[in-house]
C-alpha positions in Angstrom: -17.4 16.5 -27.7 -18.4 15.4 -24.5 -16.2 17.6 -22.3 -14.7 15.6 -19.0 -14.4 16.7 -15.8 -10.8 16.4 -14.1 -9.5 13.8 -12.9 -9.3 14.4 -9.1 -6.0 12.8 -7.5 -5.7 14.6 -3.6 -8.1 12.6 -1.8 -6.9 9.3 -3.4 -3.4 10.4 -2.5 -4.3 10.8 0.8 -5.9 7.3 1.1 -2.9 5.9 -0.1 -1.0 7.3 1.8 -3.0 6.7 5.3 -2.8 3.0 4.3 0.9 2.7 3.3 1.4 3.9 6.7 -1.2 1.5 8.1 0.1 -1.7 6.4 3.7 -0.3 7.2 2.8 -0.9 10.6 1.1 -3.7 10.5 3.8 -5.8 8.7 6.3 -4.7 11.0 4.3 -5.3 14.0 3.8 -9.1 12.8 7.3 -9.5 11.7 8.2 -8.1 15.1 5.8 -10.4 17.3 6.9 -13.5 15.4 10.3 -12.8 14.6 9.6 -13.8 11.3 8.3 -11.3 7.8 5.4 -12.8 6.2 5.4 -12.1 2.7 1.9 -12.6 2.1 1.3 -8.5 4.0 3.3 -7.2 1.4 -0.2 -8.2 -0.8 -2.5 -7.5 1.8 -0.4 -3.5 1.7 -1.2 -3.9 -2.3 -5.1 -4.6 -1.8 -5.0 -2.0 1.2 -3.7 0.7 -1.0 -5.9 0.0 -3.9 -8.7 -0.5 -1.9 -7.7 2.8 0.0 -7.5 4.7 -3.4 -10.6 3.2 -4.4 -12.6 4.4 -1.4 -11.0 8.0 -1.8 -12.1 8.5 -5.2 -15.5 7.8 -4.5 -15.2 4.9 -7.0 -14.2 7.4 -10.0 -11.1 5.4 -11.2 -8.9 6.6 -13.6 -5.2 5.2 -15.3 -3.7 7.9 -12.6 -5.2 6.2 -9.7 -4.1 2.6 -10.4 -0.7 4.3 -10.7 -1.6 6.5 -6.6 -2.8 2.7 -5.3 0.8 0.7 -6.7 3.3 3.3 -5.5 1.7 3.5 -1.8 1.5 -0.3 -2.1 5.9 -0.2 -2.8 5.9 2.9 0.5 4.3 0.5 2.2 5.9 -2.4 1.6 9.7 0.1 2.3 8.1 1.8 5.3 7.7 -2.0 6.8 10.4 -3.1 5.7 12.4 -0.2 7.4 10.2 -0.3 10.9 11.1 -3.6 10.9 14.8 -3.4 10.8 14.6 -0.7 13.4 12.5 -3.0 15.5 15.4 -5.4 15.2 17.9 -2.8 15.8 16.7 -1.8 18.7 16.3 -5.1 20.5 19.8 -6.0 19.3 21.4 -2.6 21.2 18.7 -2.6 23.9 18.9 0.1 25.4 17.2 2.4 22.3 14.2 2.7 22.1 12.0 1.9 18.6 11.0 5.3 18.5 14.1 7.2 18.7 15.8 4.9 16.0 13.0 5.7 13.7 14.0 9.0 13.0 17.3 8.6 13.5 19.7 9.8 10.6 22.1 7.3 11.2 19.7 4.7 10.9 17.8 6.1 7.4 21.4 6.1 6.2 22.6 2.5 7.2 18.5 1.2 5.7 19.3 2.8 2.5 22.9 2.0 2.2 22.0 -1.8 2.6 19.0 -1.5 0.8 19.1 -4.1 -1.5 20.1 -6.4 1.4 16.7 -6.4 1.9 14.9 -6.9 -1.4 17.3 -9.2 -2.7 15.5 -12.5 -2.3 13.7 -14.0 -5.0 10.4 -14.7 -2.8 10.7 -10.5 -1.5 10.1 -9.7 -5.8 7.6 -12.3 -6.2 6.0 -10.7 -3.2 6.7 -7.2 -4.2 4.7 -8.2 -8.0 2.2 -10.0 -6.4 1.2 -6.3 -4.2 1.8 -4.5 -7.6 -0.7 -6.7 -9.1 -2.8 -6.3 -6.7 -2.9 -2.8 -6.3 -3.5 -2.4 -9.8 -5.7 -4.5 -10.5 -8.5 -3.5 -7.4 -9.2 0.0 -8.3 -10.2 -1.3 -11.8 -11.8 -4.0 -10.8 -14.2 -2.1 -8.0 -14.5 0.6 -10.5 -16.2 -1.6 -13.0 -18.8 -3.1 -10.4 -19.7 0.1 -9.6 -20.9 1.5 -12.9 -22.0 -2.2 -13.8 -24.4 -1.5 -10.8 -25.3 1.9 -11.7 -25.8 0.9 -15.4 -27.8 -2.0 -14.5 -30.1 -1.1 -12.7 -30.9 2.5 -14.3 -31.7 -0.2 -17.4 -35.3 -1.5 -16.0 -38.6 0.3 -14.6 -38.8 0.7 -11.2 -41.0 -2.2 -9.9 -44.1 -1.0 -8.5 
């Protein structure tokens, strides 16, 4: 019976966290520049977290890595929504900077209380589902690709 090496999740978690933070910041920046939330960014956050998890796991993917990618995709989307709300709130009040509001307990509480309002539209739910699918599928596809190329290259005799 083969003994499998333990699944490593520390680095993939770090990769997923970095991707979620970057994705959330990009989401908010685009929303601030365009004054419009672009739902496709949610899908890109899913893809980015999936790719980061693969990259930080050296393409050794297990189901837990897909779960990590999905969870951080959701974190990135939530962060993007939160930062967007913070930006537009700071614009509304003018005398308060974005950085002051980001960690403000009243702002965090207000966002938590109105959380459902930010995800109530069917289009929001569609883009979240597509982000989840993206985050779930990318690690599996990238792992299969790398495993297939390893197998195919070892099956052939070296060429002269």
